[in-house]
mmCIF file of the N, C-alpha and C atoms, coordinates in Angstrom:
data_MODEL
# 
_entry.id   MODEL 
# 
loop_
_atom_site.group_PDB 
_atom_site.id 
_atom_site.type_symbol 
_atom_site.label_atom_id 
_atom_site.label_alt_id 
_atom_site.label_comp_id 
_atom_site.label_asym_id 
_atom_site.label_entity_id 
_atom_site.label_seq_id 
_atom_site.pdbx_PDB_ins_code 
_atom_site.Cartn_x 
_atom_site.Cartn_y 
_atom_site.Cartn_z 
_atom_site.occupancy 
_atom_site.B_iso_or_equiv 
_atom_site.pdbx_formal_charge 
_atom_site.auth_seq_id 
_atom_site.auth_comp_id 
_atom_site.auth_asym_id 
_atom_site.auth_atom_id 
_atom_site.pdbx_PDB_model_num 
ATOM 1   N N  . MET A 1 1  ? 92.053  84.396  91.533  1.00 0.00 ? 1  MET A N  1 
ATOM 2   C CA . MET A 1 1  ? 92.461  83.811  92.794  1.00 0.00 ? 1  MET A CA 1 
ATOM 3   C C  . MET A 1 1  ? 92.739  84.952  93.766  1.00 0.00 ? 1  MET A C  1 
ATOM 4   N N  . LYS A 1 2  ? 92.426  84.724  95.020  1.00 0.00 ? 2  LYS A N  1 
ATOM 5   C CA . LYS A 1 2  ? 92.739  85.680  96.069  1.00 0.00 ? 2  LYS A CA 1 
ATOM 6   C C  . LYS A 1 2  ? 93.859  85.101  96.924  1.00 0.00 ? 2  LYS A C  1 
ATOM 7   N N  . VAL A 1 3  ? 94.862  85.929  97.196  1.00 0.00 ? 3  VAL A N  1 
ATOM 8   C CA . VAL A 1 3  ? 96.022  85.501  97.971  1.00 0.00 ? 3  VAL A CA 1 
ATOM 9   C C  . VAL A 1 3  ? 96.095  86.378  99.220  1.00 0.00 ? 3  VAL A C  1 
ATOM 10  N N  . LEU A 1 4  ? 96.200  85.740  100.380 1.00 0.00 ? 4  LEU A N  1 
ATOM 11  C CA . LEU A 1 4  ? 96.344  86.463  101.643 1.00 0.00 ? 4  LEU A CA 1 
ATOM 12  C C  . LEU A 1 4  ? 97.711  86.145  102.232 1.00 0.00 ? 4  LEU A C  1 
ATOM 13  N N  . VAL A 1 5  ? 98.448  87.201  102.588 1.00 0.00 ? 5  VAL A N  1 
ATOM 14  C CA . VAL A 1 5  ? 99.777  87.051  103.179 1.00 0.00 ? 5  VAL A CA 1 
ATOM 15  C C  . VAL A 1 5  ? 99.763  87.730  104.539 1.00 0.00 ? 5  VAL A C  1 
ATOM 16  N N  . LEU A 1 6  ? 100.256 87.046  105.546 1.00 0.00 ? 6  LEU A N  1 
ATOM 17  C CA . LEU A 1 6  ? 100.435 87.619  106.872 1.00 0.00 ? 6  LEU A CA 1 
ATOM 18  C C  . LEU A 1 6  ? 101.924 87.697  107.124 1.00 0.00 ? 6  LEU A C  1 
ATOM 19  N N  . SER A 1 7  ? 102.426 88.907  107.321 1.00 0.00 ? 7  SER A N  1 
ATOM 20  C CA . SER A 1 7  ? 103.858 89.085  107.512 1.00 0.00 ? 7  SER A CA 1 
ATOM 21  C C  . SER A 1 7  ? 104.123 90.054  108.654 1.00 0.00 ? 7  SER A C  1 
ATOM 22  N N  . PRO A 1 8  ? 104.467 89.523  109.832 1.00 0.00 ? 8  PRO A N  1 
ATOM 23  C CA . PRO A 1 8  ? 104.747 90.397  110.965 1.00 0.00 ? 8  PRO A CA 1 
ATOM 24  C C  . PRO A 1 8  ? 106.166 90.951  110.975 1.00 0.00 ? 8  PRO A C  1 
ATOM 25  N N  . ALA A 1 9  ? 106.957 90.688  109.944 1.00 0.00 ? 9  ALA A N  1 
ATOM 26  C CA . ALA A 1 9  ? 108.335 91.184  109.903 1.00 0.00 ? 9  ALA A CA 1 
ATOM 27  C C  . ALA A 1 9  ? 108.736 91.472  108.466 1.00 0.00 ? 9  ALA A C  1 
ATOM 28  N N  . ARG A 1 10 ? 109.553 92.495  108.275 1.00 0.00 ? 10 ARG A N  1 
ATOM 29  C CA . ARG A 1 10 ? 110.002 92.873  106.929 1.00 0.00 ? 10 ARG A CA 1 
ATOM 30  C C  . ARG A 1 10 ? 110.728 91.738  106.226 1.00 0.00 ? 10 ARG A C  1 
ATOM 31  N N  . ARG A 1 11 ? 111.596 91.062  106.940 1.00 0.00 ? 11 ARG A N  1 
ATOM 32  C CA . ARG A 1 11 ? 112.407 90.031  106.289 1.00 0.00 ? 11 ARG A CA 1 
ATOM 33  C C  . ARG A 1 11 ? 111.567 88.842  105.834 1.00 0.00 ? 11 ARG A C  1 
ATOM 34  N N  . GLN A 1 12 ? 110.337 88.743  106.314 1.00 0.00 ? 12 GLN A N  1 
ATOM 35  C CA . GLN A 1 12 ? 109.474 87.656  105.863 1.00 0.00 ? 12 GLN A CA 1 
ATOM 36  C C  . GLN A 1 12 ? 108.720 88.004  104.591 1.00 0.00 ? 12 GLN A C  1 
ATOM 37  N N  . VAL A 1 13 ? 108.396 89.261  104.409 1.00 0.00 ? 13 VAL A N  1 
ATOM 38  C CA . VAL A 1 13 ? 107.598 89.633  103.242 1.00 0.00 ? 13 VAL A CA 1 
ATOM 39  C C  . VAL A 1 13 ? 108.450 89.932  102.011 1.00 0.00 ? 13 VAL A C  1 
ATOM 40  N N  . TYR A 1 14 ? 109.616 90.529  102.179 1.00 0.00 ? 14 TYR A N  1 
ATOM 41  C CA . TYR A 1 14 ? 110.389 90.951  101.011 1.00 0.00 ? 14 TYR A CA 1 
ATOM 42  C C  . TYR A 1 14 ? 110.755 89.814  100.065 1.00 0.00 ? 14 TYR A C  1 
ATOM 43  N N  . PRO A 1 15 ? 111.102 88.621  100.541 1.00 0.00 ? 15 PRO A N  1 
ATOM 44  C CA . PRO A 1 15 ? 111.374 87.535  99.581  1.00 0.00 ? 15 PRO A CA 1 
ATOM 45  C C  . PRO A 1 15 ? 110.144 87.131  98.755  1.00 0.00 ? 15 PRO A C  1 
ATOM 46  N N  . LEU A 1 16 ? 108.953 87.409  99.279  1.00 0.00 ? 16 LEU A N  1 
ATOM 47  C CA . LEU A 1 16 ? 107.724 87.044  98.577  1.00 0.00 ? 16 LEU A CA 1 
ATOM 48  C C  . LEU A 1 16 ? 107.289 88.079  97.544  1.00 0.00 ? 16 LEU A C  1 
ATOM 49  N N  . VAL A 1 17 ? 107.794 89.301  97.634  1.00 0.00 ? 17 VAL A N  1 
ATOM 50  C CA . VAL A 1 17 ? 107.303 90.389  96.794  1.00 0.00 ? 17 VAL A CA 1 
ATOM 51  C C  . VAL A 1 17 ? 107.392 90.077  95.299  1.00 0.00 ? 17 VAL A C  1 
ATOM 52  N N  . PRO A 1 18 ? 108.478 89.531  94.771  1.00 0.00 ? 18 PRO A N  1 
ATOM 53  C CA . PRO A 1 18 ? 108.487 89.231  93.329  1.00 0.00 ? 18 PRO A CA 1 
ATOM 54  C C  . PRO A 1 18 ? 107.383 88.247  92.909  1.00 0.00 ? 18 PRO A C  1 
ATOM 55  N N  . VAL A 1 19 ? 107.119 87.265  93.745  1.00 0.00 ? 19 VAL A N  1 
ATOM 56  C CA . VAL A 1 19 ? 106.049 86.303  93.441  1.00 0.00 ? 19 VAL A CA 1 
ATOM 57  C C  . VAL A 1 19 ? 104.692 86.999  93.501  1.00 0.00 ? 19 VAL A C  1 
ATOM 58  N N  . LEU A 1 20 ? 104.492 87.812  94.534  1.00 0.00 ? 20 LEU A N  1 
ATOM 59  C CA . LEU A 1 20 ? 103.231 88.540  94.664  1.00 0.00 ? 20 LEU A CA 1 
ATOM 60  C C  . LEU A 1 20 ? 103.040 89.526  93.519  1.00 0.00 ? 20 LEU A C  1 
ATOM 61  N N  . ASP A 1 21 ? 104.122 90.193  93.105  1.00 0.00 ? 21 ASP A N  1 
ATOM 62  C CA . ASP A 1 21 ? 104.041 91.094  91.951  1.00 0.00 ? 21 ASP A CA 1 
ATOM 63  C C  . ASP A 1 21 ? 103.579 90.348  90.703  1.00 0.00 ? 21 ASP A C  1 
ATOM 64  N N  . GLU A 1 22 ? 104.147 89.178  90.474  1.00 0.00 ? 22 GLU A N  1 
ATOM 65  C CA . GLU A 1 22 ? 103.783 88.405  89.280  1.00 0.00 ? 22 GLU A CA 1 
ATOM 66  C C  . GLU A 1 22 ? 102.335 87.934  89.363  1.00 0.00 ? 22 GLU A C  1 
ATOM 67  N N  . LEU A 1 23 ? 101.911 87.472  90.519  1.00 0.00 ? 23 LEU A N  1 
ATOM 68  C CA . LEU A 1 23 ? 100.512 87.061  90.678  1.00 0.00 ? 23 LEU A CA 1 
ATOM 69  C C  . LEU A 1 23 ? 99.576  88.241  90.427  1.00 0.00 ? 23 LEU A C  1 
ATOM 70  N N  . HIS A 1 24 ? 99.942  89.396  90.963  1.00 0.00 ? 24 HIS A N  1 
ATOM 71  C CA . HIS A 1 24 ? 99.128  90.599  90.755  1.00 0.00 ? 24 HIS A CA 1 
ATOM 72  C C  . HIS A 1 24 ? 99.097  90.979  89.278  1.00 0.00 ? 24 HIS A C  1 
ATOM 73  N N  . ARG A 1 25 ? 100.244 90.894  88.623  1.00 0.00 ? 25 ARG A N  1 
ATOM 74  C CA . ARG A 1 25 ? 100.319 91.205  87.191  1.00 0.00 ? 25 ARG A CA 1 
ATOM 75  C C  . ARG A 1 25 ? 99.393  90.292  86.381  1.00 0.00 ? 25 ARG A C  1 
ATOM 76  N N  . ARG A 1 26 ? 99.242  89.062  86.846  1.00 0.00 ? 26 ARG A N  1 
ATOM 77  C CA . ARG A 1 26 ? 98.382  88.093  86.155  1.00 0.00 ? 26 ARG A CA 1 
ATOM 78  C C  . ARG A 1 26 ? 96.911  88.224  86.537  1.00 0.00 ? 26 ARG A C  1 
ATOM 79  N N  . GLY A 1 27 ? 96.595  89.222  87.365  1.00 0.00 ? 27 GLY A N  1 
ATOM 80  C CA . GLY A 1 27 ? 95.191  89.501  87.662  1.00 0.00 ? 27 GLY A CA 1 
ATOM 81  C C  . GLY A 1 27 ? 94.679  88.977  88.990  1.00 0.00 ? 27 GLY A C  1 
ATOM 82  N N  . HIS A 1 28 ? 95.548  88.417  89.806  1.00 0.00 ? 28 HIS A N  1 
ATOM 83  C CA . HIS A 1 28 ? 95.117  87.903  91.097  1.00 0.00 ? 28 HIS A CA 1 
ATOM 84  C C  . HIS A 1 28 ? 95.067  89.028  92.126  1.00 0.00 ? 28 HIS A C  1 
ATOM 85  N N  . GLN A 1 29 ? 94.167  88.893  93.079  1.00 0.00 ? 29 GLN A N  1 
ATOM 86  C CA . GLN A 1 29 ? 94.024  89.891  94.142  1.00 0.00 ? 29 GLN A CA 1 
ATOM 87  C C  . GLN A 1 29 ? 94.950  89.528  95.299  1.00 0.00 ? 29 GLN A C  1 
ATOM 88  N N  . ILE A 1 30 ? 95.837  90.443  95.664  1.00 0.00 ? 30 ILE A N  1 
ATOM 89  C CA . ILE A 1 30 ? 96.784  90.216  96.747  1.00 0.00 ? 30 ILE A CA 1 
ATOM 90  C C  . ILE A 1 30 ? 96.376  91.063  97.944  1.00 0.00 ? 30 ILE A C  1 
ATOM 91  N N  . SER A 1 31 ? 96.167  90.424  99.080  1.00 0.00 ? 31 SER A N  1 
ATOM 92  C CA . SER A 1 31 ? 95.891  91.111  100.339 1.00 0.00 ? 31 SER A CA 1 
ATOM 93  C C  . SER A 1 31 ? 97.001  90.756  101.312 1.00 0.00 ? 31 SER A C  1 
ATOM 94  N N  . ILE A 1 32 ? 97.493  91.781  102.004 1.00 0.00 ? 32 ILE A N  1 
ATOM 95  C CA . ILE A 1 32 ? 98.604  91.544  102.918 1.00 0.00 ? 32 ILE A CA 1 
ATOM 96  C C  . ILE A 1 32 ? 98.360  92.252  104.242 1.00 0.00 ? 32 ILE A C  1 
ATOM 97  N N  . LEU A 1 33 ? 98.607  91.524  105.315 1.00 0.00 ? 33 LEU A N  1 
ATOM 98  C CA . LEU A 1 33 ? 98.597  92.080  106.664 1.00 0.00 ? 33 LEU A CA 1 
ATOM 99  C C  . LEU A 1 33 ? 100.045 92.177  107.087 1.00 0.00 ? 33 LEU A C  1 
ATOM 100 N N  . THR A 1 34 ? 100.502 93.382  107.392 1.00 0.00 ? 34 THR A N  1 
ATOM 101 C CA . THR A 1 34 ? 101.914 93.583  107.677 1.00 0.00 ? 34 THR A CA 1 
ATOM 102 C C  . THR A 1 34 ? 102.100 94.739  108.638 1.00 0.00 ? 34 THR A C  1 
ATOM 103 N N  . LEU A 1 35 ? 103.346 95.085  108.874 1.00 0.00 ? 35 LEU A N  1 
ATOM 104 C CA . LEU A 1 35 ? 103.673 96.194  109.767 1.00 0.00 ? 35 LEU A CA 1 
ATOM 105 C C  . LEU A 1 35 ? 103.113 97.501  109.213 1.00 0.00 ? 35 LEU A C  1 
ATOM 106 N N  . PRO A 1 36 ? 102.630 98.390  110.076 1.00 0.00 ? 36 PRO A N  1 
ATOM 107 C CA . PRO A 1 36 ? 102.111 99.675  109.595 1.00 0.00 ? 36 PRO A CA 1 
ATOM 108 C C  . PRO A 1 36 ? 103.125 100.445 108.745 1.00 0.00 ? 36 PRO A C  1 
ATOM 109 N N  . SER A 1 37 ? 104.396 100.328 109.060 1.00 0.00 ? 37 SER A N  1 
ATOM 110 C CA . SER A 1 37 ? 105.424 101.044 108.299 1.00 0.00 ? 37 SER A CA 1 
ATOM 111 C C  . SER A 1 37 ? 105.565 100.537 106.862 1.00 0.00 ? 37 SER A C  1 
ATOM 112 N N  . GLU A 1 38 ? 105.042 99.364  106.561 1.00 0.00 ? 38 GLU A N  1 
ATOM 113 C CA . GLU A 1 38 ? 105.161 98.770  105.227 1.00 0.00 ? 38 GLU A CA 1 
ATOM 114 C C  . GLU A 1 38 ? 103.908 98.958  104.374 1.00 0.00 ? 38 GLU A C  1 
ATOM 115 N N  . LEU A 1 39 ? 102.855 99.530  104.945 1.00 0.00 ? 39 LEU A N  1 
ATOM 116 C CA . LEU A 1 39 ? 101.578 99.611  104.238 1.00 0.00 ? 39 LEU A CA 1 
ATOM 117 C C  . LEU A 1 39 ? 101.664 100.404 102.934 1.00 0.00 ? 39 LEU A C  1 
ATOM 118 N N  . SER A 1 40 ? 102.259 101.584 102.975 1.00 0.00 ? 40 SER A N  1 
ATOM 119 C CA . SER A 1 40 ? 102.286 102.408 101.761 1.00 0.00 ? 40 SER A CA 1 
ATOM 120 C C  . SER A 1 40 ? 103.075 101.734 100.634 1.00 0.00 ? 40 SER A C  1 
ATOM 121 N N  . LEU A 1 41 ? 104.153 101.050 100.977 1.00 0.00 ? 41 LEU A N  1 
ATOM 122 C CA . LEU A 1 41 ? 104.927 100.340 99.958  1.00 0.00 ? 41 LEU A CA 1 
ATOM 123 C C  . LEU A 1 41 ? 104.102 99.219  99.330  1.00 0.00 ? 41 LEU A C  1 
ATOM 124 N N  . MET A 1 42 ? 103.406 98.456  100.144 1.00 0.00 ? 42 MET A N  1 
ATOM 125 C CA . MET A 1 42 ? 102.602 97.355  99.613  1.00 0.00 ? 42 MET A CA 1 
ATOM 126 C C  . MET A 1 42 ? 101.431 97.881  98.795  1.00 0.00 ? 42 MET A C  1 
ATOM 127 N N  . GLU A 1 43 ? 100.812 98.970  99.247  1.00 0.00 ? 43 GLU A N  1 
ATOM 128 C CA . GLU A 1 43 ? 99.711  99.570  98.492  1.00 0.00 ? 43 GLU A CA 1 
ATOM 129 C C  . GLU A 1 43 ? 100.209 100.135 97.164  1.00 0.00 ? 43 GLU A C  1 
ATOM 130 N N  . SER A 1 44 ? 101.424 100.677 97.150  1.00 0.00 ? 44 SER A N  1 
ATOM 131 C CA . SER A 1 44 ? 101.967 101.233 95.905  1.00 0.00 ? 44 SER A CA 1 
ATOM 132 C C  . SER A 1 44 ? 102.190 100.143 94.853  1.00 0.00 ? 44 SER A C  1 
ATOM 133 N N  . ARG A 1 45 ? 102.293 98.899  95.287  1.00 0.00 ? 45 ARG A N  1 
ATOM 134 C CA . ARG A 1 45 ? 102.458 97.777  94.358  1.00 0.00 ? 45 ARG A CA 1 
ATOM 135 C C  . ARG A 1 45 ? 101.105 97.270  93.859  1.00 0.00 ? 45 ARG A C  1 
ATOM 136 N N  . GLY A 1 46 ? 100.018 97.844  94.394  1.00 0.00 ? 46 GLY A N  1 
ATOM 137 C CA . GLY A 1 46 ? 98.678  97.439  93.967  1.00 0.00 ? 46 GLY A CA 1 
ATOM 138 C C  . GLY A 1 46 ? 98.035  96.410  94.872  1.00 0.00 ? 46 GLY A C  1 
ATOM 139 N N  . PHE A 1 47 ? 98.669  96.111  95.989  1.00 0.00 ? 47 PHE A N  1 
ATOM 140 C CA . PHE A 1 47 ? 98.113  95.128  96.926  1.00 0.00 ? 47 PHE A CA 1 
ATOM 141 C C  . PHE A 1 47 ? 97.143  95.815  97.879  1.00 0.00 ? 47 PHE A C  1 
ATOM 142 N N  . LEU A 1 48 ? 96.158  95.072  98.365  1.00 0.00 ? 48 LEU A N  1 
ATOM 143 C CA . LEU A 1 48 ? 95.319  95.547  99.453  1.00 0.00 ? 48 LEU A CA 1 
ATOM 144 C C  . LEU A 1 48 ? 96.119  95.308  100.727 1.00 0.00 ? 48 LEU A C  1 
ATOM 145 N N  . ALA A 1 49 ? 96.347  96.348  101.504 1.00 0.00 ? 49 ALA A N  1 
ATOM 146 C CA . ALA A 1 49 ? 97.211  96.214  102.678 1.00 0.00 ? 49 ALA A CA 1 
ATOM 147 C C  . ALA A 1 49 ? 96.512  96.734  103.919 1.00 0.00 ? 49 ALA A C  1 
ATOM 148 N N  . ALA A 1 50 ? 96.709  96.011  105.017 1.00 0.00 ? 50 ALA A N  1 
ATOM 149 C CA . ALA A 1 50 ? 96.160  96.407  106.312 1.00 0.00 ? 50 ALA A CA 1 
ATOM 150 C C  . ALA A 1 50 ? 97.204  96.093  107.377 1.00 0.00 ? 50 ALA A C  1 
ATOM 151 N N  . PRO A 1 51 ? 97.175  96.829  108.488 1.00 0.00 ? 51 PRO A N  1 
ATOM 152 C CA . PRO A 1 51 ? 98.168  96.590  109.542 1.00 0.00 ? 51 PRO A CA 1 
ATOM 153 C C  . PRO A 1 51 ? 97.845  95.325  110.335 1.00 0.00 ? 51 PRO A C  1 
ATOM 154 N N  . ILE A 1 52 ? 98.894  94.653  110.770 1.00 0.00 ? 52 ILE A N  1 
ATOM 155 C CA . ILE A 1 52 ? 98.688  93.526  111.670 1.00 0.00 ? 52 ILE A CA 1 
ATOM 156 C C  . ILE A 1 52 ? 98.197  94.066  113.006 1.00 0.00 ? 52 ILE A C  1 
ATOM 157 N N  . ALA A 1 53 ? 97.625  93.195  113.817 1.00 0.00 ? 53 ALA A N  1 
ATOM 158 C CA . ALA A 1 53 ? 97.113  93.599  115.126 1.00 0.00 ? 53 ALA A CA 1 
ATOM 159 C C  . ALA A 1 53 ? 98.259  94.095  116.003 1.00 0.00 ? 53 ALA A C  1 
ATOM 160 N N  . PRO A 1 54 ? 98.027  95.151  116.786 1.00 0.00 ? 54 PRO A N  1 
ATOM 161 C CA . PRO A 1 54 ? 99.081  95.654  117.664 1.00 0.00 ? 54 PRO A CA 1 
ATOM 162 C C  . PRO A 1 54 ? 99.626  94.585  118.618 1.00 0.00 ? 54 PRO A C  1 
ATOM 163 N N  . GLN A 1 55 ? 98.788  93.635  119.009 1.00 0.00 ? 55 GLN A N  1 
ATOM 164 C CA . GLN A 1 55 ? 99.241  92.559  119.896 1.00 0.00 ? 55 GLN A CA 1 
ATOM 165 C C  . GLN A 1 55 ? 100.309 91.698  119.222 1.00 0.00 ? 55 GLN A C  1 
ATOM 166 N N  . ILE A 1 56 ? 100.171 91.492  117.936 1.00 0.00 ? 56 ILE A N  1 
ATOM 167 C CA . ILE A 1 56 ? 101.167 90.713  117.201 1.00 0.00 ? 56 ILE A CA 1 
ATOM 168 C C  . ILE A 1 56 ? 102.434 91.543  117.007 1.00 0.00 ? 56 ILE A C  1 
ATOM 169 N N  . GLU A 1 57 ? 102.246 92.803  116.662 1.00 0.00 ? 57 GLU A N  1 
ATOM 170 C CA . GLU A 1 57 ? 103.395 93.676  116.426 1.00 0.00 ? 57 GLU A CA 1 
ATOM 171 C C  . GLU A 1 57 ? 104.243 93.840  117.686 1.00 0.00 ? 57 GLU A C  1 
ATOM 172 N N  . SER A 1 58 ? 103.608 93.797  118.845 1.00 0.00 ? 58 SER A N  1 
ATOM 173 C CA . SER A 1 58 ? 104.344 94.015  120.093 1.00 0.00 ? 58 SER A CA 1 
ATOM 174 C C  . SER A 1 58 ? 105.173 92.806  120.535 1.00 0.00 ? 58 SER A C  1 
ATOM 175 N N  . ILE A 1 59 ? 104.956 91.664  119.912 1.00 0.00 ? 59 ILE A N  1 
ATOM 176 C CA . ILE A 1 59 ? 105.747 90.478  120.245 1.00 0.00 ? 59 ILE A CA 1 
ATOM 177 C C  . ILE A 1 59 ? 107.147 90.656  119.680 1.00 0.00 ? 59 ILE A C  1 
ATOM 178 N N  . GLY A 1 60 ? 108.126 90.570  120.539 1.00 0.00 ? 60 GLY A N  1 
ATOM 179 C CA . GLY A 1 60 ? 109.505 90.711  120.079 1.00 0.00 ? 60 GLY A CA 1 
ATOM 180 C C  . GLY A 1 60 ? 109.959 89.472  119.344 1.00 0.00 ? 60 GLY A C  1 
ATOM 181 N N  . LEU A 1 61 ? 110.181 89.598  118.033 1.00 0.00 ? 61 LEU A N  1 
ATOM 182 C CA . LEU A 1 61 ? 110.626 88.450  117.250 1.00 0.00 ? 61 LEU A CA 1 
ATOM 183 C C  . LEU A 1 61 ? 112.113 88.217  117.493 1.00 0.00 ? 61 LEU A C  1 
ATOM 184 N N  . LYS A 1 62 ? 112.436 86.992  117.839 1.00 0.00 ? 62 LYS A N  1 
ATOM 185 C CA . LYS A 1 62 ? 113.831 86.627  118.072 1.00 0.00 ? 62 LYS A CA 1 
ATOM 186 C C  . LYS A 1 62 ? 114.207 85.379  117.286 1.00 0.00 ? 62 LYS A C  1 
ATOM 187 N N  . ASP A 1 63 ? 113.454 85.108  116.225 1.00 0.00 ? 63 ASP A N  1 
ATOM 188 C CA . ASP A 1 63 ? 113.729 83.915  115.442 1.00 0.00 ? 63 ASP A CA 1 
ATOM 189 C C  . ASP A 1 63 ? 115.103 83.958  114.794 1.00 0.00 ? 63 ASP A C  1 
ATOM 190 N N  . TYR A 1 64 ? 115.648 85.134  114.603 1.00 0.00 ? 64 TYR A N  1 
ATOM 191 C CA . TYR A 1 64 ? 116.989 85.242  114.019 1.00 0.00 ? 64 TYR A CA 1 
ATOM 192 C C  . TYR A 1 64 ? 118.061 84.683  114.944 1.00 0.00 ? 64 TYR A C  1 
ATOM 193 N N  . LEU A 1 65 ? 117.715 84.472  116.230 1.00 0.00 ? 65 LEU A N  1 
ATOM 194 C CA . LEU A 1 65 ? 118.660 83.899  117.171 1.00 0.00 ? 65 LEU A CA 1 
ATOM 195 C C  . LEU A 1 65 ? 118.673 82.366  117.141 1.00 0.00 ? 65 LEU A C  1 
ATOM 196 N N  . ASP A 1 66 ? 117.620 81.787  116.564 1.00 0.00 ? 66 ASP A N  1 
ATOM 197 C CA . ASP A 1 66 ? 117.524 80.333  116.488 1.00 0.00 ? 66 ASP A CA 1 
ATOM 198 C C  . ASP A 1 66 ? 118.539 79.786  115.503 1.00 0.00 ? 66 ASP A C  1 
ATOM 199 N N  . ARG A 1 67 ? 119.063 78.627  115.820 1.00 0.00 ? 67 ARG A N  1 
ATOM 200 C CA . ARG A 1 67 ? 119.995 77.960  114.916 1.00 0.00 ? 67 ARG A CA 1 
ATOM 201 C C  . ARG A 1 67 ? 119.239 77.004  114.024 1.00 0.00 ? 67 ARG A C  1 
ATOM 202 N N  . SER A 1 68 ? 119.651 76.910  112.800 1.00 0.00 ? 68 SER A N  1 
ATOM 203 C CA . SER A 1 68 ? 118.989 75.999  111.862 1.00 0.00 ? 68 SER A CA 1 
ATOM 204 C C  . SER A 1 68 ? 119.683 74.647  111.786 1.00 0.00 ? 68 SER A C  1 
ATOM 205 N N  . CYS A 1 69 ? 120.845 74.531  112.397 1.00 0.00 ? 69 CYS A N  1 
ATOM 206 C CA . CYS A 1 69 ? 121.535 73.255  112.432 1.00 0.00 ? 69 CYS A CA 1 
ATOM 207 C C  . CYS A 1 69 ? 122.198 73.094  113.812 1.00 0.00 ? 69 CYS A C  1 
ATOM 208 N N  . THR A 1 70 ? 122.528 71.873  114.143 1.00 0.00 ? 70 THR A N  1 
ATOM 209 C CA . THR A 1 70 ? 123.029 71.602  115.482 1.00 0.00 ? 70 THR A CA 1 
ATOM 210 C C  . THR A 1 70 ? 124.519 71.309  115.525 1.00 0.00 ? 70 THR A C  1 
ATOM 211 N N  . HIS A 1 71 ? 125.229 71.384  114.431 1.00 0.00 ? 71 HIS A N  1 
ATOM 212 C CA . HIS A 1 71 ? 126.670 71.109  114.479 1.00 0.00 ? 71 HIS A CA 1 
ATOM 213 C C  . HIS A 1 71 ? 127.495 72.349  114.440 1.00 0.00 ? 71 HIS A C  1 
# 
């Protein structure tokens, strides 16, 4: 199986790493598009890694400001 992950932020990819490690250990091909600063770490785990587009990287993520509940 081939697995493709798109992660424009560190906090989005790190929770997935244990699952991706296990899939890779079982012989699946993991490809990840992520921040350039994360490429060497992902490659060291055996994943195929490429940088996300600069246009995506330049978008200021502010999802941490969103509330998940209204009370």
